[in-house]
C-alpha positions as a Python dict, from the first residue, in 0.01 Angstrom:
ca = {
    (1, 'X'): (0, 0, 0),
    (2, 'X'): (-334, 57, -169),
    (3, 'X'): (-555, -251, -183),
    (4, 'X'): (-716, -266, -527),
    (5, 'X'): (-1031, -461, -615),
    (6, 'X'): (-821, -721, -793),
    (7, 'X'): (-598, -761, -492),
    (8, 'X'): (-900, -797, -264),
    (9, 'X'): (-1049, -1070, -481),
    (10, 'X'): (-721, -1254, -504),
    (11, 'X'): (-688, -1236, -129),
    (12, 'X'): (-1042, -1374, -87),
    (13, 'X'): (-975, -1668, -318),
    (14, 'X'): (-651, -1748, -142),
    (15, 'X'): (-812, -1729, 201),
    (16, 'X'): (-1102, -1951, 95),
    (17, 'X'): (-869, -2208, -55),
    (18, 'X'): (-658, -2209, 256),
    (19, 'X'): (-961, -2254, 482),
    (20, 'X'): (-1092, -2542, 273),
    (21, 'X'): (-753, -2712, 272),
    (22, 'X'): (-720, -2673, 648),
    (23, 'X'): (-1069, -2811, 705),
    (24, 'X'): (-1006, -3116, 488),
    (25, 'X'): (-681, -3183, 667),
    (26, 'X'): (-849, -3153, 1005),
    (27, 'X'): (-1130, -3380, 893),
    (28, 'X'): (-885, -3642, 775),
    (29, 'X'): (-696, -3630, 1106),
    (30, 'X'): (-1005, -3708, 1310),
    (31, 'X'): (-1041, -4071, 1406),
    (32, 'X'): (-1368, -4227, 1289),
    (33, 'X'): (-1622, -4263, 1564),
    (34, 'X'): (-1721, -4614, 1669),
    (35, 'X'): (-2081, -4707, 1609),
    (36, 'X'): (-2300, -4728, 1916),
    (37, 'X'): (-2400, -5069, 2047),
    (38, 'X'): (-2742, -5200, 1945),
    (39, 'X'): (-3014, -5166, 2206),
    (40, 'X'): (-3093, -5484, 2402),
    (41, 'X'): (-3461, -5405, 2340),
    (42, 'X'): (-3432, -5455, 1965),
    (43, 'X'): (-3647, -5735, 1833),
    (44, 'X'): (-3588, -5952, 1531),
    (45, 'X'): (-3677, -6264, 1339),
    (46, 'X'): (-3463, -6573, 1288),
    (47, 'X'): (-3519, -6730, 946),
    (48, 'X'): (-3421, -7095, 910),
    (49, 'X'): (-3424, -7172, 539),
    (50, 'X'): (-3382, -7544, 608),
    (51, 'X'): (-3734, -7543, 758),
    (52, 'X'): (-3910, -7330, 496),
    (53, 'X'): (-4148, -7526, 272),
    (54, 'X'): (-4246, -7242, 39),
    (55, 'X'): (-4612, -7240, 145),
    (56, 'X'): (-4636, -6858, 105),
    (57, 'X'): (-4842, -6825, 424),
    (58, 'X'): (-4609, -6542, 524),
    (59, 'X'): (-4687, -6356, 201),
    (60, 'X'): (-5059, -6388, 258),
    (61, 'X'): (-5039, -6277, 621),
    (62, 'X'): (-4829, -5974, 522),
    (63, 'X'): (-5076, -5884, 249),
    (64, 'X'): (-5370, -5893, 489),
    (65, 'X'): (-5204, -5716, 781),
    (66, 'X'): (-5082, -5428, 566),
    (67, 'X'): (-5401, -5402, 357),
    (68, 'X'): (-5210, -5446, 33),
    (69, 'X'): (-5384, -5502, -303),
    (70, 'X'): (-5501, -5856, -356),
    (71, 'X'): (-5292, -6047, -603),
    (72, 'X'): (-5427, -6189, -928),
    (73, 'X'): (-5311, -6539, -835),
    (74, 'X'): (-5395, -6724, -516),
    (75, 'X'): (-5133, -6741, -243),
    (76, 'X'): (-5163, -7119, -263),
    (77, 'X'): (-5030, -7104, -619),
    (78, 'X'): (-4670, -7223, -599),
    (79, 'X'): (-4593, -7184, -970),
    (80, 'X'): (-4500, -6821, -905),
    (81, 'X'): (-4206, -6942, -698),
    (82, 'X'): (-4031, -7043, -1019),
    (83, 'X'): (-3976, -6675, -1100),
    (84, 'X'): (-3726, -6483, -889),
    (85, 'X'): (-3901, -6186, -726),
    (86, 'X'): (-3812, -5884, -518),
    (87, 'X'): (-4030, -5697, -267),
    (88, 'X'): (-4237, -5425, -431),
    (89, 'X'): (-4481, -5148, -343),
    (90, 'X'): (-4762, -5408, -337),
    (91, 'X'): (-4569, -5698, -180),
    (92, 'X'): (-4355, -5627, 126),
    (93, 'X'): (-4224, -5982, 144),
    (94, 'X'): (-4175, -6260, -112),
    (95, 'X'): (-4055, -6619, -105),
    (96, 'X'): (-3817, -6740, -373),
    (97, 'X'): (-3736, -7095, -479),
    (98, 'X'): (-3387, -7222, -560),
    (99, 'X'): (-3296, -7558, -707),
    (100, 'X'): (-3108, -7792, -482),
    (101, 'X'): (-3160, -7932, -134),
    (102, 'X'): (-3182, -7691, 162),
    (103, 'X'): (-2891, -7857, 345),
    (104, 'X'): (-2654, -8155, 319),
    (105, 'X'): (-2872, -8369, 547),
    (106, 'X'): (-3183, -8297, 334),
    (107, 'X'): (-3054, -8437, 7),
    (108, 'X'): (-3395, -8585, -75),
    (109, 'X'): (-3557, -8241, -107),
    (110, 'X'): (-3531, -8087, -456),
    (111, 'X'): (-3564, -7717, -369),
    (112, 'X'): (-3468, -7452, -116),
    (113, 'X'): (-3696, -7161, -23),
    (114, 'X'): (-3595, -6825, 116),
    (115, 'X'): (-3809, -6533, 228),
    (116, 'X'): (-3687, -6175, 175),
    (117, 'X'): (-3809, -5839, 309),
    (118, 'X'): (-3670, -5523, 469),
    (119, 'X'): (-3388, -5632, 699),
    (120, 'X'): (-3440, -5351, 952),
    (121, 'X'): (-3070, -5275, 982),
    (122, 'X'): (-2927, -5179, 1319),
    (123, 'X'): (-2762, -4880, 1146),
    (124, 'X'): (-3002, -4822, 855),
    (125, 'X'): (-2866, -4650, 548),
    (126, 'X'): (-3216, -4542, 444),
    (127, 'X'): (-3264, -4349, 769),
    (128, 'X'): (-2924, -4185, 727),
    (129, 'X'): (-2999, -4088, 366),
    (130, 'X'): (-3348, -3944, 429),
    (131, 'X'): (-3308, -3565, 434),
    (132, 'X'): (-3644, -3493, 599),
    (133, 'X'): (-3661, -3770, 859),
    (134, 'X'): (-3945, -3960, 692),
    (135, 'X'): (-3768, -4284, 784),
    (136, 'X'): (-3683, -4340, 1150),
    (137, 'X'): (-3568, -4625, 1370),
    (138, 'X'): (-3805, -4710, 1654),
    (139, 'X'): (-3712, -4810, 2005),
    (140, 'X'): (-3778, -5176, 1922),
    (141, 'X'): (-3547, -5164, 1621),
    (142, 'X'): (-3807, -5146, 1344),
    (143, 'X'): (-3749, -4895, 1064),
    (144, 'X'): (-4075, -4711, 1003),
    (145, 'X'): (-4192, -4456, 747),
    (146, 'X'): (-4391, -4133, 772),
    (147, 'X'): (-4553, -4054, 438),
    (148, 'X'): (-4678, -3713, 552),
    (149, 'X'): (-4331, -3558, 544),
    (150, 'X'): (-4174, -3761, 263),
    (151, 'X'): (-4075, -3547, -37),
    (152, 'X'): (-4024, -3837, -277),
    (153, 'X'): (-3650, -3787, -330),
    (154, 'X'): (-3600, -4167, -319),
    (155, 'X'): (-3252, -4136, -168),
    (156, 'X'): (-3351, -4428, 54),
    (157, 'X'): (-3378, -4651, -253),
    (158, 'X'): (-3027, -4561, -360),
    (159, 'X'): (-2882, -4598, -10),
    (160, 'X'): (-3032, -4936, 86),
    (161, 'X'): (-2766, -5209, 51),
    (162, 'X'): (-3041, -5473, 26),
    (163, 'X'): (-3230, -5289, -253),
    (164, 'X'): (-3559, -5303, -64),
    (165, 'X'): (-3756, -4971, -65),
    (166, 'X'): (-4008, -4951, -350),
    (167, 'X'): (-4184, -4642, -483),
    (168, 'X'): (-4542, -4594, -597),
    (169, 'X'): (-4465, -4462, -944),
    (170, 'X'): (-4825, -4526, -1049),
    (171, 'X'): (-4954, -4275, -790),
    (172, 'X'): (-4931, -3930, -953),
    (173, 'X'): (-5050, -3723, -655),
    (174, 'X'): (-4937, -3885, -331),
    (175, 'X'): (-4675, -4150, -411),
    (176, 'X'): (-4515, -4324, -114),
    (177, 'X'): (-4206, -4526, -38),
    (178, 'X'): (-4323, -4875, 53),
    (179, 'X'): (-4155, -5152, 249),
    (180, 'X'): (-4198, -5386, 544),
    (181, 'X'): (-4231, -5194, 871),
    (182, 'X'): (-4216, -5500, 1096),
    (183, 'X'): (-4594, -5472, 1140),
    (184, 'X'): (-4530, -5188, 1387),
    (185, 'X'): (-4861, -5016, 1462),
    (186, 'X'): (-4757, -4663, 1550),
    (187, 'X'): (-5119, -4544, 1568),
    (188, 'X'): (-5181, -4778, 1862),
    (189, 'X'): (-4838, -4728, 2011),
    (190, 'X'): (-4744, -5093, 1971),
    (191, 'X'): (-4408, -5220, 1854),
    (192, 'X'): (-4309, -5488, 1610),
    (193, 'X'): (-4531, -5795, 1586),
    (194, 'X'): (-4476, -5948, 1243),
    (195, 'X'): (-4773, -6127, 1093),
    (196, 'X'): (-4546, -6339, 874),
    (197, 'X'): (-4377, -6505, 1171),
    (198, 'X'): (-4710, -6575, 1340),
    (199, 'X'): (-4841, -6742, 1024),
    (200, 'X'): (-4543, -6972, 958),
    (201, 'X'): (-4659, -7336, 1008),
    (202, 'X'): (-4308, -7485, 1037),
    (203, 'X'): (-4154, -7221, 1264),
    (204, 'X'): (-3904, -7132, 996),
    (205, 'X'): (-3964, -6777, 1124),
    (206, 'X'): (-3908, -6718, 1495),
    (207, 'X'): (-3981, -6373, 1641),
    (208, 'X'): (-3820, -6246, 1963),
    (209, 'X'): (-3547, -6031, 2113),
    (210, 'X'): (-3259, -6009, 1871),
    (211, 'X'): (-3001, -6100, 2136),
    (212, 'X'): (-3195, -6415, 2221),
    (213, 'X'): (-3226, -6508, 1854),
    (214, 'X'): (-2850, -6474, 1803),
    (215, 'X'): (-2793, -6711, 2096),
    (216, 'X'): (-3052, -6955, 1958),
    (217, 'X'): (-2894, -6952, 1614),
    (218, 'X'): (-2544, -7013, 1747),
    (219, 'X'): (-2673, -7303, 1953),
    (220, 'X'): (-2821, -7458, 1639),
    (221, 'X'): (-2495, -7407, 1454),
    (222, 'X'): (-2310, -7582, 1735),
    (223, 'X'): (-2551, -7873, 1763),
    (224, 'X'): (-2611, -7929, 1390),
    (225, 'X'): (-2291, -7865, 1190),
    (226, 'X'): (-2415, -8128, 941),
    (227, 'X'): (-2715, -7911, 854),
    (228, 'X'): (-2606, -7549, 855),
    (229, 'X'): (-2342, -7343, 681),
    (230, 'X'): (-2128, -7202, 962),
    (231, 'X'): (-2250, -6844, 933),
    (232, 'X'): (-2535, -6642, 1083),
    (233, 'X'): (-2633, -6398, 810),
    (234, 'X'): (-2731, -6058, 946),
    (235, 'X'): (-2530, -6081, 1266),
    (236, 'X'): (-2258, -5853, 1132),
    (237, 'X'): (-2349, -5766, 771),
    (238, 'X'): (-2361, -5383, 728),
    (239, 'X'): (-2337, -5348, 1105),
    (240, 'X'): (-2604, -5609, 1180),
    (241, 'X'): (-2972, -5651, 1095),
    (242, 'X'): (-3286, -5741, 1285),
    (243, 'X'): (-3357, -6026, 1044),
    (244, 'X'): (-3114, -6315, 1087),
    (245, 'X'): (-3070, -6613, 855),
    (246, 'X'): (-2953, -6969, 907),
    (247, 'X'): (-2890, -7149, 578),
    (248, 'X'): (-2769, -7491, 477),
    (249, 'X'): (-2603, -7349, 169),
    (250, 'X'): (-2385, -7043, 95),
    (251, 'X'): (-2604, -6734, 126),
    (252, 'X'): (-2543, -6628, -236),
    (253, 'X'): (-2710, -6951, -349),
    (254, 'X'): (-3037, -6855, -179),
    (255, 'X'): (-3057, -6497, -306),
    (256, 'X'): (-2890, -6317, -14),
    (257, 'X'): (-2630, -6053, -96),
    (258, 'X'): (-2272, -6082, 23),
    (259, 'X'): (-2210, -5752, 205),
    (260, 'X'): (-1930, -5607, 421),
    (261, 'X'): (-1953, -5570, 796),
    (262, 'X'): (-1909, -5192, 810),
    (263, 'X'): (-2242, -5002, 802),
    (264, 'X'): (-2246, -4752, 511),
    (265, 'X'): (-2365, -4460, 730),
    (266, 'X'): (-2043, -4487, 932),
    (267, 'X'): (-1852, -4349, 631),
    (268, 'X'): (-2112, -4124, 470),
    (269, 'X'): (-2212, -3949, 794),
    (270, 'X'): (-1847, -3885, 882),
    (271, 'X'): (-1795, -3713, 547),
    (272, 'X'): (-2119, -3517, 584),
    (273, 'X'): (-2033, -3399, 936),
    (274, 'X'): (-1687, -3293, 825),
    (275, 'X'): (-1819, -3088, 535),
    (276, 'X'): (-2080, -2897, 734),
    (277, 'X'): (-1874, -2871, 1052),
    (278, 'X'): (-1603, -2670, 880),
    (279, 'X'): (-1831, -2480, 647),
    (280, 'X'): (-1676, -2611, 328),
    (281, 'X'): (-1991, -2571, 122),
    (282, 'X'): (-2051, -2197, 184),
    (283, 'X'): (-1676, -2129, 176),
    (284, 'X'): (-1642, -2308, -154),
    (285, 'X'): (-1948, -2132, -297),
    (286, 'X'): (-1828, -1783, -211),
    (287, 'X'): (-1478, -1873, -319),
    (288, 'X'): (-1616, -1977, -657),
    (289, 'X'): (-1802, -1646, -695),
    (290, 'X'): (-1488, -1452, -606),
    (291, 'X'): (-1289, -1655, -857),
    (292, 'X'): (-1541, -1583, -1133),
    (293, 'X'): (-1533, -1211, -1060),
    (294, 'X'): (-1152, -1209, -1059),
    (295, 'X'): (-1137, -1402, -1385),
    (296, 'X'): (-1382, -1165, -1558),
    (297, 'X'): (-1191, -862, -1434),
    (298, 'X'): (-867, -1011, -1564),
    (299, 'X'): (-1014, -1068, -1909),
    (300, 'X'): (-1130, -704, -1935),
    (301, 'X'): (-874, -511, -1730),
    (302, 'X'): (-940, -169, -1883),
    (303, 'X'): (-1319, -175, -1893),
    (304, 'X'): (-1381, -29, -1546),
    (305, 'X'): (-1097, 227, -1568),
    (306, 'X'): (-1217, 358, -1905),
    (307, 'X'): (-1569, 388, -1767),
    (308, 'X'): (-1437, 589, -1476),
    (309, 'X'): (-1230, 815, -1700),
    (310, 'X'): (-1531, 880, -1925),
    (311, 'X'): (-1740, 978, -1626),
    (312, 'X'): (-1478, 1227, -1500),
    (313, 'X'): (-1394, 1382, -1842),
    (314, 'X'): (-1435, 1767, -1873),
    (315, 'X'): (-1726, 1896, -2082),
    (316, 'X'): (-1662, 1939, -2452),
    (317, 'X'): (-1673, 2273, -2630),
    (318, 'X'): (-2009, 2191, -2788),
    (319, 'X'): (-2163, 2146, -2446),
    (320, 'X'): (-2062, 2491, -2321),
    (321, 'X'): (-2288, 2786, -2341),
    (322, 'X'): (-2613, 2592, -2367),
    (323, 'X'): (-2503, 2406, -2681),
    (324, 'X'): (-2417, 2694, -2906),
}
Protein backbone atom coordinates (compact mmCIF):
# COMPACT_ATOMS: atom_id res chain seq x y z
CA UNK A 1 0.00 0.00 0.00
CA UNK A 2 1.35 3.39 -1.02
CA UNK A 3 1.91 5.77 1.88
CA UNK A 4 0.70 9.22 0.83
CA UNK A 5 1.74 12.51 2.44
CA UNK A 6 -1.64 12.74 4.15
CA UNK A 7 -1.29 9.25 5.53
CA UNK A 8 2.21 10.02 6.80
CA UNK A 9 1.03 13.14 8.61
CA UNK A 10 -1.91 11.33 10.12
CA UNK A 11 0.40 8.60 11.29
CA UNK A 12 2.74 11.19 12.86
CA UNK A 13 -0.09 12.88 14.74
CA UNK A 14 -1.39 9.57 16.01
CA UNK A 15 2.06 8.45 17.13
CA UNK A 16 2.73 11.74 18.91
CA UNK A 17 -0.61 11.62 20.69
CA UNK A 18 0.00 8.06 21.75
CA UNK A 19 3.47 8.87 23.08
CA UNK A 20 2.17 11.84 25.06
CA UNK A 21 -0.66 9.78 26.53
CA UNK A 22 1.72 6.99 27.51
CA UNK A 23 4.12 9.45 29.12
CA UNK A 24 1.38 11.10 31.15
CA UNK A 25 0.13 7.74 32.31
CA UNK A 26 3.62 6.66 33.31
CA UNK A 27 4.18 9.94 35.12
CA UNK A 28 0.96 9.54 37.05
CA UNK A 29 1.88 5.99 38.07
CA UNK A 30 5.16 7.06 39.64
CA UNK A 31 5.02 7.50 43.38
CA UNK A 32 6.06 10.98 44.53
CA UNK A 33 9.54 11.09 45.94
CA UNK A 34 9.93 11.92 49.63
CA UNK A 35 11.76 15.12 50.41
CA UNK A 36 15.26 14.73 51.79
CA UNK A 37 15.85 15.37 55.48
CA UNK A 38 17.17 18.80 56.44
CA UNK A 39 20.87 18.97 57.16
CA UNK A 40 21.83 18.98 60.86
CA UNK A 41 24.18 21.86 60.03
CA UNK A 42 21.35 24.22 59.14
CA UNK A 43 21.17 27.27 61.35
CA UNK A 44 18.13 29.31 62.26
CA UNK A 45 16.59 31.92 64.51
CA UNK A 46 13.90 31.40 67.13
CA UNK A 47 11.57 34.40 67.38
CA UNK A 48 9.62 34.75 70.62
CA UNK A 49 6.96 37.38 70.00
CA UNK A 50 6.08 37.46 73.70
CA UNK A 51 9.51 39.02 74.36
CA UNK A 52 9.59 41.53 71.48
CA UNK A 53 9.19 45.15 72.59
CA UNK A 54 9.13 46.74 69.13
CA UNK A 55 12.37 48.68 69.63
CA UNK A 56 13.35 48.25 65.93
CA UNK A 57 16.98 47.58 66.85
CA UNK A 58 16.84 44.60 64.49
CA UNK A 59 15.76 46.85 61.61
CA UNK A 60 18.62 49.24 62.25
CA UNK A 61 21.20 46.47 62.52
CA UNK A 62 19.96 44.92 59.26
CA UNK A 63 20.10 48.29 57.53
CA UNK A 64 23.71 48.86 58.58
CA UNK A 65 25.00 45.34 57.93
CA UNK A 66 23.54 45.22 54.42
CA UNK A 67 24.43 48.83 53.54
CA UNK A 68 20.83 49.68 52.71
CA UNK A 69 19.65 53.25 52.08
CA UNK A 70 19.10 55.24 55.23
CA UNK A 71 15.47 55.79 56.05
CA UNK A 72 13.84 59.21 56.25
CA UNK A 73 12.68 58.55 59.81
CA UNK A 74 14.85 57.49 62.71
CA UNK A 75 14.80 53.85 63.76
CA UNK A 76 13.81 55.05 67.22
CA UNK A 77 10.56 56.39 65.76
CA UNK A 78 7.87 53.93 66.81
CA UNK A 79 4.98 55.72 65.08
CA UNK A 80 5.80 53.80 61.90
CA UNK A 81 4.79 50.59 63.67
CA UNK A 82 1.17 51.67 63.40
CA UNK A 83 1.29 50.97 59.65
CA UNK A 84 1.51 47.35 58.53
CA UNK A 85 4.64 46.88 56.42
CA UNK A 86 6.27 44.18 54.32
CA UNK A 87 9.97 43.70 53.56
CA UNK A 88 11.08 45.65 50.50
CA UNK A 89 14.14 46.20 48.32
CA UNK A 90 15.38 48.78 50.87
CA UNK A 91 14.27 47.01 54.07
CA UNK A 92 15.02 43.30 54.43
CA UNK A 93 13.24 43.05 57.76
CA UNK A 94 10.41 44.99 59.42
CA UNK A 95 8.60 44.90 62.75
CA UNK A 96 4.84 45.21 62.82
CA UNK A 97 2.57 46.12 65.72
CA UNK A 98 -0.74 44.42 66.49
CA UNK A 99 -3.30 45.48 69.05
CA UNK A 100 -3.77 43.18 71.99
CA UNK A 101 -1.49 41.60 74.56
CA UNK A 102 1.31 39.28 73.39
CA UNK A 103 0.04 36.35 75.50
CA UNK A 104 -2.61 35.48 78.09
CA UNK A 105 -0.20 36.05 80.99
CA UNK A 106 0.75 39.52 79.66
CA UNK A 107 -2.72 41.05 79.74
CA UNK A 108 -1.32 44.38 80.94
CA UNK A 109 0.56 44.98 77.68
CA UNK A 110 -1.50 46.73 74.98
CA UNK A 111 0.35 45.56 71.86
CA UNK A 112 2.12 42.61 70.26
CA UNK A 113 5.13 43.00 67.97
CA UNK A 114 6.31 40.59 65.30
CA UNK A 115 9.36 40.75 63.06
CA UNK A 116 9.18 39.41 59.49
CA UNK A 117 11.87 38.65 56.88
CA UNK A 118 12.87 35.89 54.46
CA UNK A 119 12.13 32.59 56.21
CA UNK A 120 14.97 30.67 54.52
CA UNK A 121 12.82 27.63 53.79
CA UNK A 122 14.34 24.18 54.06
CA UNK A 123 12.90 23.45 50.59
CA UNK A 124 12.80 26.96 49.09
CA UNK A 125 10.30 27.60 46.33
CA UNK A 126 12.34 30.56 45.07
CA UNK A 127 15.37 28.34 44.46
CA UNK A 128 13.21 25.79 42.66
CA UNK A 129 11.61 28.48 40.48
CA UNK A 130 14.84 30.25 39.48
CA UNK A 131 15.66 29.08 35.96
CA UNK A 132 19.29 30.26 36.00
CA UNK A 133 20.36 29.31 39.53
CA UNK A 134 20.68 32.88 40.80
CA UNK A 135 19.14 31.73 44.09
CA UNK A 136 20.82 28.84 45.90
CA UNK A 137 20.68 27.22 49.30
CA UNK A 138 23.97 27.27 51.20
CA UNK A 139 25.38 24.52 53.37
CA UNK A 140 24.24 26.37 56.50
CA UNK A 141 20.68 26.65 55.23
CA UNK A 142 20.69 30.29 54.15
CA UNK A 143 19.14 31.14 50.78
CA UNK A 144 21.51 33.48 48.96
CA UNK A 145 21.34 35.43 45.70
CA UNK A 146 23.80 35.96 42.85
CA UNK A 147 22.92 39.14 40.97
CA UNK A 148 25.51 38.52 38.24
CA UNK A 149 23.50 35.72 36.65
CA UNK A 150 19.96 36.89 37.47
CA UNK A 151 17.90 37.65 34.36
CA UNK A 152 15.13 39.52 36.18
CA UNK A 153 12.33 37.05 35.39
CA UNK A 154 10.98 37.47 38.96
CA UNK A 155 9.67 33.91 39.09
CA UNK A 156 11.00 33.82 42.65
CA UNK A 157 8.51 36.53 43.63
CA UNK A 158 5.63 34.50 42.28
CA UNK A 159 6.85 31.25 43.84
CA UNK A 160 7.57 32.46 47.38
CA UNK A 161 4.72 31.39 49.71
CA UNK A 162 5.71 34.13 52.17
CA UNK A 163 5.68 36.91 49.53
CA UNK A 164 9.18 38.08 50.45
CA UNK A 165 11.47 38.75 47.43
CA UNK A 166 11.38 42.39 46.30
CA UNK A 167 12.59 43.83 43.00
CA UNK A 168 14.44 47.05 42.26
CA UNK A 169 11.98 48.47 39.76
CA UNK A 170 13.59 51.90 40.10
CA UNK A 171 16.91 50.57 38.74
CA UNK A 172 16.65 50.69 34.93
CA UNK A 173 20.03 49.13 34.12
CA UNK A 174 20.95 46.56 36.76
CA UNK A 175 17.85 45.80 38.85
CA UNK A 176 18.23 43.09 41.48
CA UNK A 177 16.03 40.82 43.53
CA UNK A 178 16.45 41.85 47.15
CA UNK A 179 15.80 39.99 50.38
CA UNK A 180 17.40 38.89 53.64
CA UNK A 181 20.35 36.56 53.04
CA UNK A 182 20.87 35.67 56.70
CA UNK A 183 23.86 38.04 56.73
CA UNK A 184 25.85 35.33 54.95
CA UNK A 185 29.13 36.83 53.73
CA UNK A 186 30.00 34.71 50.72
CA UNK A 187 32.96 36.93 49.80
CA UNK A 188 34.68 35.99 53.07
CA UNK A 189 33.44 32.42 53.02
CA UNK A 190 31.49 32.83 56.24
CA UNK A 191 28.03 31.46 56.88
CA UNK A 192 24.97 32.94 58.48
CA UNK A 193 25.47 35.40 61.33
CA UNK A 194 22.37 37.59 61.50
CA UNK A 195 22.93 41.12 62.74
CA UNK A 196 19.30 41.39 63.83
CA UNK A 197 19.64 38.60 66.39
CA UNK A 198 22.87 40.06 67.77
CA UNK A 199 21.20 43.46 68.24
CA UNK A 200 18.05 42.26 70.04
CA UNK A 201 18.15 43.59 73.65
CA UNK A 202 15.50 41.21 75.02
CA UNK A 203 16.69 38.01 73.32
CA UNK A 204 13.43 37.76 71.44
CA UNK A 205 15.70 36.55 68.61
CA UNK A 206 17.95 33.58 69.38
CA UNK A 207 20.40 32.38 66.72
CA UNK A 208 21.78 28.82 66.64
CA UNK A 209 21.50 25.38 65.08
CA UNK A 210 17.96 24.84 63.90
CA UNK A 211 17.68 21.46 65.61
CA UNK A 212 18.70 23.01 68.93
CA UNK A 213 16.21 25.84 68.48
CA UNK A 214 13.37 23.39 67.85
CA UNK A 215 14.25 21.59 71.09
CA UNK A 216 14.43 24.91 72.96
CA UNK A 217 11.06 26.02 71.63
CA UNK A 218 9.36 22.76 72.56
CA UNK A 219 10.79 23.00 76.05
CA UNK A 220 9.29 26.48 76.42
CA UNK A 221 5.95 25.22 75.16
CA UNK A 222 6.03 22.44 77.74
CA UNK A 223 7.07 24.65 80.64
CA UNK A 224 4.84 27.65 79.84
CA UNK A 225 1.49 26.51 78.41
CA UNK A 226 -0.05 29.63 80.00
CA UNK A 227 2.05 31.87 77.77
CA UNK A 228 2.33 30.26 74.36
CA UNK A 229 -0.07 29.03 71.72
CA UNK A 230 0.72 25.32 71.34
CA UNK A 231 2.38 25.59 67.95
CA UNK A 232 5.92 26.20 66.71
CA UNK A 233 5.48 28.15 63.49
CA UNK A 234 8.02 27.19 60.83
CA UNK A 235 8.70 23.70 62.13
CA UNK A 236 6.57 22.10 59.43
CA UNK A 237 5.05 24.93 57.35
CA UNK A 238 5.92 24.43 53.63
CA UNK A 239 8.36 21.71 54.66
CA UNK A 240 9.97 23.74 57.45
CA UNK A 241 11.83 27.04 57.67
CA UNK A 242 15.01 28.27 59.29
CA UNK A 243 13.10 31.00 61.11
CA UNK A 244 10.88 29.62 63.87
CA UNK A 245 8.19 31.49 65.80
CA UNK A 246 6.72 31.11 69.27
CA UNK A 247 3.59 33.22 69.73
CA UNK A 248 1.12 33.78 72.52
CA UNK A 249 -1.68 34.28 70.02
CA UNK A 250 -2.81 32.50 66.83
CA UNK A 251 -0.22 33.18 64.14
CA UNK A 252 -2.74 34.86 61.82
CA UNK A 253 -3.25 37.54 64.49
CA UNK A 254 0.41 38.57 64.32
CA UNK A 255 0.72 38.74 60.53
CA UNK A 256 2.01 35.22 59.84
CA UNK A 257 0.42 33.28 57.00
CA UNK A 258 -1.35 29.98 57.57
CA UNK A 259 0.36 27.60 55.13
CA UNK A 260 0.27 23.84 54.46
CA UNK A 261 3.03 21.46 55.47
CA UNK A 262 3.89 20.20 51.98
CA UNK A 263 6.67 22.22 50.30
CA UNK A 264 5.47 23.59 46.92
CA UNK A 265 8.58 22.36 45.04
CA UNK A 266 7.62 18.77 45.90
CA UNK A 267 4.69 19.06 43.47
CA UNK A 268 6.06 21.48 40.88
CA UNK A 269 9.40 19.68 40.45
CA UNK A 270 7.63 16.33 40.04
CA UNK A 271 5.54 17.75 37.22
CA UNK A 272 8.58 19.41 35.63
CA UNK A 273 10.66 16.22 35.78
CA UNK A 274 7.82 14.21 34.26
CA UNK A 275 7.40 16.60 31.35
CA UNK A 276 11.06 16.75 30.38
CA UNK A 277 11.82 13.12 31.21
CA UNK A 278 9.38 11.83 28.63
CA UNK A 279 9.94 14.58 26.09
CA UNK A 280 6.38 15.84 26.11
CA UNK A 281 7.31 19.38 25.11
CA UNK A 282 9.19 18.55 21.87
CA UNK A 283 6.73 15.75 21.07
CA UNK A 284 3.80 18.06 21.53
CA UNK A 285 5.46 20.82 19.49
CA UNK A 286 6.19 18.60 16.50
CA UNK A 287 2.80 16.98 16.82
CA UNK A 288 1.21 20.43 16.63
CA UNK A 289 3.18 21.27 13.47
CA UNK A 290 2.16 17.98 11.88
CA UNK A 291 -1.46 18.65 12.79
CA UNK A 292 -1.35 22.11 11.22
CA UNK A 293 0.13 20.73 8.00
CA UNK A 294 -2.49 17.97 7.86
CA UNK A 295 -5.30 20.44 8.48
CA UNK A 296 -4.09 22.80 5.73
CA UNK A 297 -3.73 19.93 3.28
CA UNK A 298 -7.26 18.77 4.09
CA UNK A 299 -8.69 22.23 3.43
CA UNK A 300 -7.04 22.41 -0.01
CA UNK A 301 -6.89 18.78 -1.17
CA UNK A 302 -6.48 19.49 -4.88
CA UNK A 303 -3.95 22.30 -4.73
CA UNK A 304 -0.80 20.15 -4.82
CA UNK A 305 -2.19 17.66 -7.38
CA UNK A 306 -3.23 20.44 -9.78
CA UNK A 307 0.21 22.01 -9.43
CA UNK A 308 1.80 18.70 -10.30
CA UNK A 309 -0.48 18.16 -13.30
CA UNK A 310 0.29 21.66 -14.61
CA UNK A 311 4.00 20.98 -14.37
CA UNK A 312 3.73 17.71 -16.32
CA UNK A 313 1.31 18.99 -19.03
CA UNK A 314 2.48 18.62 -22.72
CA UNK A 315 3.47 21.79 -24.57
CA UNK A 316 0.69 23.66 -26.32
CA UNK A 317 0.53 24.16 -30.08
CA UNK A 318 1.57 27.80 -29.76
CA UNK A 319 4.78 26.77 -28.06
CA UNK A 320 5.89 24.44 -30.86
CA UNK A 321 8.15 25.53 -33.60
CA UNK A 322 9.68 28.49 -31.78
CA UNK A 323 6.31 30.18 -31.21
CA UNK A 324 5.03 30.37 -34.74
